[in-house]
TORVEX-591166 format. One record per atom (N, C-alpha, C): residue in one letter; x, z negated, y negated; atom name; chain; residue number from 0. Coordinates in steps of 0.001 Angstrom, whole numbers, always signed. Atoms other than C-alpha are relative to their C-alpha. Example, Ala and Ser with C-alpha at 12.3 -4.5 7.8 and 13.67 -1.06 7.14 Angstrom:
BEGIN
> A|+890|+0|+1190|N|A|0
> A|+12300|-7800|+4500|CA|A|0
> A|+900|+0|-1200|C|A|0
> S|-820|+60|+1190|N|A|1
> S|+13670|-7140|+1060|CA|A|1
> S|-770|-730|-1090|C|A|1
//
This chain:
BEGIN
> M|+303|-1361|+379|N|A|0
> M|-13964|-15294|+9025|CA|A|0
> M|+253|+900|+1194|C|A|0
> Q|-185|-1002|-1031|N|A|1
> Q|-14423|-12489|+11498|CA|A|1
> Q|+189|+1334|-694|C|A|1
> I|-301|-1292|+602|N|A|2
> I|-12922|-9127|+10613|CA|A|2
> I|-144|+1060|+1070|C|A|2
> Y|+219|-1106|-916|N|A|3
> Y|-14121|-5974|+12324|CA|A|3
> Y|+411|+1278|-712|C|A|3
> G|-338|-1270|+622|N|A|4
> G|-12931|-2448|+11714|CA|A|4
> G|+962|+768|+874|C|A|4
> K|-982|-782|-719|N|A|5
> K|-10479|+174|+12766|CA|A|5
> K|+1075|+454|-976|C|A|5
> A|-1115|-423|+833|N|A|6
> A|-7124|+1251|+11485|CA|A|6
> A|-31|+1517|-171|C|A|6
> D|-163|-1435|+206|N|A|7
> D|-6506|+4681|+9971|CA|A|7
> D|+1074|+514|+958|C|A|7
> L|-962|-581|-926|N|A|8
> L|-4340|+7067|+11938|CA|A|8
> L|+1403|+102|-587|C|A|8
> H|-1315|-82|+627|N|A|9
> H|-1451|+6901|+9473|CA|A|9
> H|+300|-1279|-768|C|A|9
> S|-396|+1154|+803|N|A|10
> S|+531|+4193|+7745|CA|A|10
> S|+466|+494|-1360|C|A|10
> T|-421|-330|+1355|N|A|11
> T|+1531|+4092|+4110|CA|A|11
> T|+881|-1127|-510|C|A|11
> M|-805|+1051|+622|N|A|12
> M|+3720|+2044|+1791|CA|A|12
> M|-897|-858|-877|C|A|12
> Y|+789|+941|+803|N|A|13
> Y|+2403|-1010|-24|CA|A|13
> Y|-233|+524|-1414|C|A|13
> K|+104|-477|+1382|N|A|14
> K|+3088|+617|-3405|CA|A|14
> K|-1069|+1086|-165|C|A|14
> D|+980|-1082|+68|N|A|15
> D|+661|+3448|-2546|CA|A|15
> D|-1438|-472|+154|C|A|15
> L|+1348|+531|-132|N|A|16
> L|-2326|+1147|-1991|CA|A|16
> L|-697|-55|-1357|C|A|16
> K|+819|+171|+1209|N|A|17
> K|-5153|+1117|-4534|CA|A|17
> K|-604|-1393|+29|C|A|17
> K|+668|+1300|+60|N|A|18
> K|-6756|-2096|-5726|CA|A|18
> K|-1286|+75|+807|C|A|18
> G|+1179|+30|-862|N|A|19
> G|-9427|-3053|-3190|CA|A|19
> G|+269|+496|+1407|C|A|19
> D|-336|-446|-1357|N|A|20
> D|-7673|-1439|-192|CA|A|20
> D|+249|-1209|+892|C|A|20
> V|-193|+1052|-993|N|A|21
> V|-7730|-3638|+2920|CA|A|21
> V|+1047|+512|+987|C|A|21
> F|-1140|-462|-786|N|A|22
> F|-4582|-3530|+5059|CA|A|22
> F|+666|-1154|+744|C|A|22
> Y|-900|+980|-615|N|A|23
> Y|-2086|-5309|+7288|CA|A|23
> Y|+1397|+592|+2|C|A|23
> F|-1384|-445|-42|N|A|24
> F|+1693|-5140|+7442|CA|A|24
> F|+373|+337|+1431|C|A|24
> L|-365|-450|-1344|N|A|25
> L|+3099|-3231|+10406|CA|A|25
> L|+911|-997|+705|C|A|25
> K|-932|+942|-622|N|A|26
> K|+5747|-5919|+10984|CA|A|26
> K|-685|-1271|+505|C|A|26
> D|+667|+1262|-327|N|A|27
> D|+3134|-8704|+11419|CA|A|27
> D|-310|-178|+1472|C|A|27
> C|+477|+183|-1370|N|A|28
> C|+1894|-8016|+14932|CA|A|28
> C|-87|+1351|+695|C|A|28
> K|+92|-1245|-760|N|A|29
> K|+1841|-5431|+17709|CA|A|29
> K|-1421|+290|+447|C|A|29
> E|+1398|-187|-391|N|A|30
> E|-1831|-5961|+18546|CA|A|30
> E|-880|-209|-1214|C|A|30
> F|+894|+146|+1162|N|A|31
> F|-4789|-5695|+16139|CA|A|31
> F|-443|-1443|-171|C|A|31
> L|+427|+1394|+105|N|A|32
> L|-5983|-9216|+16964|CA|A|32
> L|+1170|-854|-453|C|A|32
> G|-1042|+891|+475|N|A|33
> G|-4007|-11860|+15135|CA|A|33
> G|+747|+502|-1214|C|A|33
> K|-660|-515|+1197|N|A|34
> K|-2896|-9636|+12290|CA|A|34
> K|-524|-707|-1227|C|A|34
> K|+397|+560|+1285|N|A|35
> K|-2956|-11080|+8819|CA|A|35
> K|-552|+1152|-833|C|A|35
> I|+676|-1061|+726|N|A|36
> I|-5452|-8954|+6881|CA|A|36
> I|-18|-361|-1492|C|A|36
> Y|-91|+204|+1441|N|A|37
> Y|-4984|-8571|+3116|CA|A|37
> Y|-848|+1022|-745|C|A|37
> M|+630|-966|+891|N|A|38
> M|-6756|-6886|+215|CA|A|38
> M|+853|+82|-1256|C|A|38
> R|-804|-209|+1214|N|A|39
> R|-4743|-5384|-2627|CA|A|39
> R|-837|-382|-1209|C|A|39
> C|+707|+382|+1227|N|A|40
> C|-5737|-6969|-5925|CA|A|40
> C|+869|+371|-1186|C|A|40
> G|-800|-320|+1160|N|A|41
> G|-3841|-7116|-9191|CA|A|41
> G|-279|-968|-1123|C|A|41
> H|+371|+975|+1018|N|A|42
> H|-5238|-10097|-11019|CA|A|42
> H|+1207|-782|-507|C|A|42
> T|-1140|+819|+407|N|A|43
> T|-2061|-12200|-11014|CA|A|43
> T|+1243|+831|-261|C|A|43
> S|-1097|-934|+247|N|A|44
> S|+438|-9322|-10819|CA|A|44
> S|-387|+1337|+609|C|A|44
> E|+325|-1326|-523|N|A|45
> E|+441|-5628|-10047|CA|A|45
> E|+302|+131|+1491|C|A|45
> N|-355|-89|-1417|N|A|46
> N|+1945|-6269|-6598|CA|A|46
> N|-651|-1091|+838|C|A|46
> S|+604|+1107|-737|N|A|47
> S|-430|-8997|-5464|CA|A|47
> S|-1070|+480|+970|C|A|47
> A|+1032|-233|-1003|N|A|48
> A|-2692|-9087|-2431|CA|A|48
> A|-481|-1355|+476|C|A|48
> V|+583|+1259|-463|N|A|49
> V|-5037|-11769|-1123|CA|A|49
> V|-173|+53|+1512|C|A|49
> N|+224|+145|-1432|N|A|50
> N|-5039|-12940|+2483|CA|A|50
> N|-1481|-290|+181|C|A|50
> L|+1450|+134|-108|N|A|51
> L|-8688|-12537|+3512|CA|A|51
> L|-445|-1186|+843|C|A|51
> E|+362|+1187|-772|N|A|52
> E|-8601|-15503|+5884|CA|A|52
> E|+206|-1274|-811|C|A|52
> T|-324|+1235|+722|N|A|53
> T|-6950|-18092|+3621|CA|A|53
> T|-397|+28|-1465|C|A|53
> G|+307|-117|+1421|N|A|54
> G|-7782|-16752|+145|CA|A|54
> G|+1208|-162|-897|C|A|54
> I|-1224|+180|+779|N|A|55
> I|-4158|-17188|-953|CA|A|55
> I|+546|+1364|-404|C|A|55
> C|-603|-1238|+509|N|A|56
> C|-2594|-14476|-3148|CA|A|56
> C|+1508|-36|+186|C|A|56
> Y|-1440|-152|-174|N|A|57
> Y|+915|-13218|-2443|CA|A|57
> Y|+455|+1233|-757|C|A|57
> V|-610|-1182|+608|N|A|58
> V|+3283|-10735|-4076|CA|A|58
> V|+918|+603|+1059|C|A|58
> F|-755|-660|-1056|N|A|59
> F|+4885|-8148|-1789|CA|A|59
> F|+893|+1098|-552|C|A|59
> D|-932|-1072|+321|N|A|60
> D|+7677|-5569|-1835|CA|A|60
> D|-706|+1352|+73|C|A|60
> D|+626|-1328|+69|N|A|61
> D|+6616|-2032|-2806|CA|A|61
> D|+239|+861|+1239|C|A|61
> N|-380|-899|-1087|N|A|62
> N|+8369|-433|+165|CA|A|62
> N|-308|-536|+1397|C|A|62
> E|+427|+514|-1304|N|A|63
> E|+6752|-2466|+2960|CA|A|63
> E|-997|+975|+627|C|A|63
> P|+970|-859|-670|N|A|64
> P|+4990|-203|+5514|CA|A|64
> P|-1260|-791|+368|C|A|64
> V|+1284|+641|-277|N|A|65
> V|+1290|-1060|+5862|CA|A|65
> V|-916|+973|+716|C|A|65
> E|+1047|-803|-633|N|A|66
> E|-1691|+166|+7836|CA|A|66
> E|-1309|-341|-696|C|A|66
> I|+1283|+200|+675|N|A|67
> I|-4964|+633|+5959|CA|A|67
> I|-1077|-248|+1043|C|A|67
> V|+1084|+363|-911|N|A|68
> V|-8033|-893|+7602|CA|A|68
> V|-1322|+376|-646|C|A|68
> E|+1365|-254|+449|N|A|69
> E|-11581|+383|+7272|CA|A|69
> E|-797|-1246|+344|C|A|69
> A|+615|+1305|-228|N|A|70
> A|-13469|-2880|+6821|CA|A|70
> A|-1438|-25|-494|C|A|70
> T|+1372|+240|+415|N|A|71
> T|-17068|-4021|+6532|CA|A|71
> T|-145|-1481|-293|C|A|71
> L|+212|+1392|+383|N|A|72
> L|-18016|-7219|+4716|CA|A|72
> L|-1459|-348|+252|C|A|72
> N|+1356|+486|-266|N|A|73
> N|-21055|-9104|+6017|CA|A|73
> N|-164|-1352|-670|C|A|73
> I|+258|+1261|+703|N|A|74
> I|-22435|-11852|+3757|CA|A|74
> I|-1132|-712|+695|C|A|74
> K|+1013|+784|-707|N|A|75
> K|-24299|-14582|+5612|CA|A|75
> K|-693|-935|-978|C|A|75
> Q|+778|+948|+810|N|A|76
> Q|-27034|-16683|+4066|CA|A|76
> Q|+386|-1416|+404|C|A|76
> K|-312|+1395|-297|N|A|77
> K|-26175|-20383|+3775|CA|A|77
> K|-1186|-655|+675|C|A|77
> K|+1061|+697|-718|N|A|78
> K|-28132|-22629|+6100|CA|A|78
> K|-256|-1345|-609|C|A|78
//
């Protein structure tokens, strides 16, 4: 998966994300490349998010600082 986008100019707390928001945790990495990118969901619990590279859902602490990412999803046709 290739993820393109840019980060917003401000960070927020995990608890303030809406379902569908795409984000990364500020503690994960100092550079944009290599960050673990997640999308807030809520199917399994209210605090769950899916890792967009692995597809695995995790539950996180409400007070973790995150950076929201403006993302574009490109769907490729199967060959």
